[in-house]
C-alpha positions as semicolon CSV with decimal commas, in nm:
position;residue;x (nm);y (nm);z (nm)
1;M;5,512;10,138;8,620
2;K;5,617;10,453;8,561
3;N;6,010;10,284;8,535
4;S;5,866;10,052;8,293
5;A;5,715;10,273;8,048
6;L;6,040;10,525;8,068
7;K;6,216;10,174;7,986
8;G;5,955;10,152;7,623
9;A;6,008;10,523;7,577
10;L;6,359;10,461;7,600
11;G;6,366;10,167;7,345
12;A;6,209;10,295;7,125
13;L;6,407;10,606;7,062
14;A;6,707;10,378;7,069
15;V;6,568;10,120;6,762
16;V;6,466;10,473;6,571
17;G;6,850;10,643;6,644
18;V;6,960;10,280;6,457
19;A;6,743;10,258;6,150
20;L;6,859;10,647;6,084
21;V;7,217;10,533;6,155
22;A;7,106;10,226;5,908
23;K;6,921;10,423;5,672
24;K;7,267;10,649;5,633
25;A;7,525;10,369;5,528
26;V;7,262;10,257;5,304
27;Q;7,304;10,601;5,105
28;R;7,701;10,677;5,110
29;K;7,706;10,297;5,027
30;R;7,492;10,420;4,734
31;F;7,649;10,665;4,639
32;V;8,045;10,521;4,668
33;K;7,885;10,156;4,448
34;G;7,790;10,544;4,205
35;I;8,150;10,679;4,244
36;F;8,308;10,329;4,130
37;E;8,006;10,294;3,888
38;E;8,133;10,653;3,706
39;Y;8,469;10,598;3,741
40;G;8,465;10,298;3,586
41;I;8,640;10,120;3,902
42;K;8,682;9,749;3,858
43;E;8,828;9,677;4,201
44;K;8,587;9,816;4,487
45;S;8,790;9,884;4,792
46;P;9,055;10,155;4,844
47;F;9,333;10,042;4,668
48;G;9,086;10,067;4,329
49;L;9,026;10,394;4,419
50;A;9,377;10,518;4,466
51;D;9,535;10,402;4,153
52;K;9,202;10,521;3,953
53;I;9,291;10,821;4,150
54;R;9,694;10,831;3,989
55;E;9,535;10,780;3,685
56;M;9,315;11,126;3,648
57;D;9,433;11,460;3,541
58;E;9,402;11,738;3,799
59;E;9,053;11,860;3,682
60;Q;8,898;11,481;3,667
61;Y;9,078;11,481;4,058
62;Q;8,953;11,754;4,198
63;E;8,560;11,719;4,084
64;L;8,613;11,349;4,270
65;K;8,791;11,537;4,587
66;G;8,450;11,756;4,543
67;K;8,169;11,497;4,545
68;L;8,355;11,318;4,802
69;K;8,405;11,618;5,076
70;K;7,980;11,705;5,018
71;E;7,897;11,359;5,094
72;F;8,098;11,292;5,362
73;A;8,192;11,621;5,532
74;S;7,801;11,737;5,554
75;G;7,635;11,672;5,850
76;C;7,926;11,663;6,057
77;C;8,120;11,999;6,067
78;K;7,920;12,284;6,114
79;K;8,031;12,666;5,916
80;N;8,348;12,797;6,018
81;S;8,432;12,494;6,198
82;V;8,831;12,355;6,169
83;C;8,730;12,097;6,020
84;E;8,607;12,284;5,692
85;A;8,953;12,366;5,563
């Protein structure tokens, strides 16, 4: 009986984990969609983003880079980490 209760608890924990990962994926998808809309990128692919970056001046590029870094670096790195550079 203990074994089945443990399996049930681990199963519930797995479901919660999958739900959290799915939620984060949806948030990031919305963020990227917002970036494409904000900068008027019609082609929804990395190539469309790269083409737009080539057209940007340095100030616009640094702004976009900061937004992307803030969104995608949050949570993966701890302070004083190697990947912060």
